C-alpha positions in Angstrom: 68.0 74.4 48.6 69.2 75.4 52.0 68.3 79.0 51.3 64.8 78.0 50.2 64.3 76.0 53.4 65.6 78.8 55.5 63.3 81.3 53.8 60.3 78.9 54.3 61.2 78.4 58.0 61.4 82.2 58.6 58.1 82.7 56.8 56.5 79.9 58.8 57.7 81.3 62.1 56.4 84.7 61.1 52.9 83.2 60.4 52.9 81.5 63.7 54.0 84.6 65.5 51.2 86.6 63.9 48.7 83.8 64.7 49.8 83.7 68.4 49.7 87.5 68.8 46.7 88.4 71.0 44.1 90.7 69.6 44.2 94.1 71.3 40.8 95.5 72.3 40.3 98.8 70.6 37.7 101.3 71.7 36.2 103.7 69.2 38.5 106.8 69.4 36.2 108.9 67.2 35.9 112.3 68.9 38.5 111.6 71.6 40.9 114.4 72.4 44.2 114.2 70.6 46.2 113.8 73.8 44.1 110.8 74.7 44.5 109.2 71.3 48.3 109.6 71.5 48.4 108.1 75.0 46.2 105.1 74.0 48.2 104.5 70.8 51.5 104.5 72.8 50.1 101.9 75.2 48.8 99.8 72.4 52.2 99.8 70.7 53.8 98.7 73.9 51.4 95.7 74.0 52.2 94.9 70.4 55.9 95.0 71.2 55.7 93.1 74.5 52.7 90.8 74.2 53.9 88.6 77.1 54.2 91.5 79.5 51.5 91.7 82.2 52.7 95.2 83.0 52.1 96.3 79.3 48.6 94.9 79.3 47.8 96.4 82.7 49.1 99.8 81.5 46.7 99.6 78.5 43.9 98.6 80.8 44.6 101.6 83.1 44.6 103.8 80.1 41.2 102.6 79.0 39.8 102.7 82.6 40.9 106.3 82.9 38.6 107.1 80.0 35.8 104.8 81.3 36.2 102.3 78.5 35.5 99.6 81.0 34.8 96.6 78.8 38.1 97.0 77.0 39.9 97.6 80.3 38.5 94.3 81.6 39.9 92.5 78.6 43.3 94.0 79.2 43.3 93.1 82.9 42.2 89.6 82.1 45.2 89.2 79.8 47.5 90.7 82.5 46.1 88.2 85.0 46.7 85.3 82.6 50.3 86.3 82.4 50.7 87.0 86.1 48.3 85.0 88.2 50.0 86.0 91.5 49.0 89.7 91.1 46.1 90.9 93.3 45.3 94.0 91.3 44.1 92.5 88.0 41.3 90.3 89.3 40.4 93.0 91.8 40.0 95.6 89.1 38.0 93.1 86.9 35.6 92.6 89.8 35.2 96.3 90.4 34.4 97.1 86.8 32.0 94.2 86.4 30.2 94.4 89.8 27.2 96.3 88.6 26.6 94.7 85.2 27.9 91.2 85.5 27.8 90.1 89.2 28.6 86.5 88.4 31.9 87.3 86.7 32.6 89.9 89.4 32.1 87.2 92.1 34.6 85.0 90.3 37.1 87.8 89.9 36.8 88.9 93.5 37.2 85.3 94.6 40.5 85.1 92.7 41.7 88.4 94.3 40.7 87.2 97.8 42.7 84.0 97.3 45.8 86.3 96.9 45.0 88.8 99.6 41.9 88.6 101.7 42.9 91.4 104.1 41.9 94.3 101.9 38.7 95.8 103.3 37.4 97.4 100.1 37.7 94.1 98.3 35.7 92.4 101.1 33.0 95.1 101.0 32.6 95.1 97.2 32.6 91.3 97.1 30.0 91.1 99.9 27.7 93.5 98.0 27.9 91.3 94.9 27.2 88.2 96.9 24.2 89.8 98.5 22.9 90.7 95.0 23.3 87.1 94.0 21.2 86.0 97.0 24.2 84.3 98.8 23.4 85.9 102.2 25.6 83.7 104.3 28.6 84.3 102.1 27.9 88.1 102.0 27.6 88.2 105.8 31.0 86.4 106.2 32.6 88.9 103.8 31.1 91.9 105.6 32.3 90.5 109.0 35.8 90.1 107.5 35.8 93.7 106.2 34.7 94.8 109.7 37.7 93.1 111.2 40.0 94.4 108.6 39.0 98.0 109.1 36.9 98.6 112.2 36.5 102.3 111.4 34.5 101.6 108.2 30.8 102.2 108.1 30.1 100.2 104.9 30.4 96.7 106.5 28.1 97.7 109.3 25.5 99.0 106.8 25.8 95.8 104.8 25.3 93.7 107.9 22.4 95.9 109.0 20.7 95.4 105.7 21.1 91.6 106.0 19.6 91.7 109.5 16.8 94.0 108.4 15.9 91.7 105.5 15.5 88.9 108.1 13.3 91.1 110.4 15.9 91.1 113.1 15.1 94.7 113.9 17.1 95.2 117.1 20.3 93.8 115.6 19.8 95.9 112.4 19.2 99.1 114.4 22.3 98.6 116.5 24.4 98.1 113.3 23.0 101.1 111.5 23.5 103.3 114.6 27.2 102.2 114.8 27.5 103.0 111.1 26.2 106.5 111.6 28.7 107.0 114.5 31.5 106.2 112.0 30.0 108.2 109.0 27.0 110.4 109.7 26.9 111.3 106.0 25.9 107.9 104.8 22.2 108.0 104.0 21.9 104.2 103.7 22.1 103.8 107.5 19.4 106.4 108.0 17.2 104.8 105.4 17.5 101.5 107.3 16.6 103.2 110.6 13.6 104.8 108.9 12.4 101.4 107.7 12.8 100.0 111.3 11.0 102.9 112.8 8.1 102.5 110.4 7.9 98.8 111.2 7.7 99.6 114.9 5.0 102.2 114.3 7.3 105.1 115.1 6.1 107.7 112.6 8.2 110.5 114.0 11.3 108.5 114.0 10.6 107.2 110.5 10.2 110.8 109.2 13.3 112.0 110.9 15.5 109.3 109.4 13.9 109.5 106.0 14.7 113.2 106.0 18.3 112.5 106.9 18.5 109.7 104.3 17.4 112.2 101.7 19.9 114.7 102.9 22.7 112.2 102.5 21.4 110.4 99.4 25.0 110.3 97.9 27.3 108.6 100.3 31.0 109.3 100.0 32.8 106.7 97.8 34.7 104.0 99.7 38.4 104.9 100.0 40.2 102.5 97.7 43.9 103.4 97.4 44.8 100.2 95.5 42.4 101.1 92.7 43.8 104.6 92.1 44.6 104.8 88.4 48.3 105.1 88.0 48.3 105.9 84.3 49.9 109.2 83.4 47.0 111.8 83.0 45.9 112.4 79.4 43.1 114.6 78.1 40.9 117.0 79.9 39.1 114.2 81.9 42.4 112.6 83.0 43.9 115.9 84.1 40.7 116.9 85.8 40.7 113.7 87.9 44.3 114.0 88.7 43.8 117.6 89.7 40.9 116.8 92.0 43.0 114.1 93.7 45.8 116.6 94.3 43.2 119.1 95.6 41.8 116.6 98.0 45.4 115.9 99.2 45.9 119.7 99.7 48.7 119.8 97.1 47.3 123.0 95.9 50.0 124.3 93.5 50.1 120.9 91.7 46.3 120.8 91.6 46.2 124.3 89.9 48.8 123.2 87.3 46.9 120.0 86.5 43.5 121.7 86.3 44.9 124.5 84.2 46.0 121.9 81.7 42.6 120.3 81.7 40.9 123.6 81.0 43.4 124.4 78.2 42.5 121.1 76.5 38.7 121.5 77.0 37.5 124.9 78.2 34.0 123.5 78.5 34.7 120.7 80.9 32.7 122.0 83.9 34.4 119.9 86.5 37.8 121.2 85.5 36.6 124.8 85.7 35.1 124.2 89.1 38.1 122.4 90.4 40.4 125.1 89.1 38.3 127.9 90.6 38.3 126.2 94.0 42.1 125.6 93.9 42.8 129.2 93.0 40.7 130.4 95.9 42.8 128.2 98.2 45.9 129.8 96.6 44.5 133.2 97.6 43.9 134.2 94.0 40.2 135.2 94.1 40.4 137.4 91.1 41.8 134.6 89.0 39.2 132.1 90.4 36.2 134.2 89.6 36.0 133.7 85.8 36.4 129.9 86.3 33.7 129.7 88.9 31.4 131.8 86.8 32.0 129.5 83.8 31.4 126.4 86.0 28.0 127.8 87.1 27.1 128.7 83.6 28.1 125.3 82.2 26.0 123.5 84.9 23.5 125.8 86.6 22.2 122.8 88.6 25.6 122.3 90.4 25.0 123.4 93.9 28.7 123.4 94.7 29.6 125.7 91.8 26.8 128.1 92.7 27.8 128.1 96.4 31.5 128.6 95.5 30.7 131.5 93.2 28.4 133.1 95.8 31.0 132.7 98.6 33.7 134.4 96.4 31.4 137.2 95.3 30.3 137.8 98.9 33.9 138.5 99.8 34.3 141.1 97.1 32.4 143.8 98.9 28.9 145.4 98.9 28.9 146.0 95.1 28.7 142.2 94.6 26.3 141.4 97.5 23.1 141.0 95.6 24.7 138.8 93.0 26.3 136.7 95.8 23.0 136.3 97.5 21.3 135.1 94.3 24.0 132.5 93.8 23.9 131.3 97.4 20.1 131.1 97.4 20.3 129.1 94.2 22.8 126.8 95.9 20.5 126.1 98.9 17.5 125.5 96.6 19.5 122.9 94.8 21.0 121.4 98.0 19.4 122.6 101.3 22.2 120.9 103.2 25.0 123.2 102.1 26.4 124.5 105.3 28.8 126.9 103.5 26.0 128.5 101.6 23.8 129.0 104.7 26.8 130.5 106.6 27.6 132.9 103.7 23.9 134.0 103.5 24.0 134.7 107.3 27.1 136.9 106.8 25.4 138.8 104.0 22.2 139.2 106.1 24.3 140.7 108.9 26.0 143.1 106.5 22.7 144.5 105.5 21.4 144.6 109.0 18.8 141.8 108.7 19.5 140.0 112.0 16.4 137.7 111.7 17.6 136.3 108.4 21.1 135.9 109.8 19.8 133.9 112.7 17.7 131.7 110.4 20.7 130.9 108.1 23.1 130.4 111.0 20.6 128.0 112.7 20.4 126.0 109.4 24.1 126.0 109.1 24.4 124.6 112.6 21.8 121.9 111.8 23.4 120.8 108.5 26.9 120.7 110.0 25.7 118.6 112.9 23.8 116.3 110.6 27.0 115.8 108.5 29.0 114.9 111.5 31.1 118.1 111.3 31.2 118.6 115.1 33.9 121.3 115.2 32.2 123.3 112.5 28.8 123.0 114.2 30.3 124.1 117.5 31.9 127.2 116.0 28.6 128.1 114.2 26.7 127.6 117.5 29.0 130.1 119.1 28.4 132.6 116.4 24.6 132.1 116.7 24.8 132.5 120.5 26.7 135.8 120.1 24.2 137.0 117.5 21.3 136.1 119.9 23.1 137.8 122.7 23.7 140.9 120.7 20.0 141.0 119.8 19.0 140.9 123.4 21.0 144.0 124.3 
């Protein structure tokens, strides 16, 4: 009888354990690279073994976020938050992933994160933008002001405040805020767009056209630096290794970047961003011959990528006269795709000088100066202006 009761007790406990075990969100892995599948399955097993561990759930969420399976990542972060409500990261990441598609839930998540740490400027900026979308202008203004205090060097809070002032027809206040934003980041087209609207409202057609042009030039503002949201999952798959390699490249850890990007290319030779990143990293390593096939492949895989065409053209231009025409073709394609590429205009100027076409060299150097100045790259603009002055002086002799 005792044995029967013991067996029934063990069985009952087993049933309860199974019933209590949380369901793991599982994205469709069909077509996923094998390295990704293995990494995901490892993280899923850890959650199965440690269902009460917020770290295990967070790790699985990071693994999903690395592959842009955002809905499943949100479920994992929500589970991690339920197990560790004092952690800032989980509600913050929920808010980030939901801010475009579900602003109401994003607002709630950002609010929970702010209750833990309201000093982090990216949180304040993202939350303010969500609040503005929800029509809560006063709350959005308060968040933007808090972000401005938290990081006075950021342009984003100033742009947000400028947009609020502009929507209320306070043109002078909006113009002052947009101007301050441009001083901090000349490459953010949103401030120029605001100034174009203000100029138009004031009847200043020339000013409107100037700022509209600058807004078009800088239509893709740089992402807000967000160190707390860096995905700390070990890289897996060609996408994961590409992202890791690009971060290393941005940090000027060139040798490590080359190793990461080589692994990405080995997994998926047709991942264009990996080819481009590896080519750029190899150039920085001084290995132009090794970089050339990767840059060629990057340009072939995406002929509309101005950076790839410019990088290939720059490399070919340094290989001597035999490659000059092909280099010129790639660089001309780059400036057609992106007229603001300073590097391509500068390289075209060098090629023009090499073939004795001083007029074309002047034109491209002048454009290089203009684009560098518009992007806020003052030192580069100054150096290019010096070259242009020397060229003009040489033409006068």
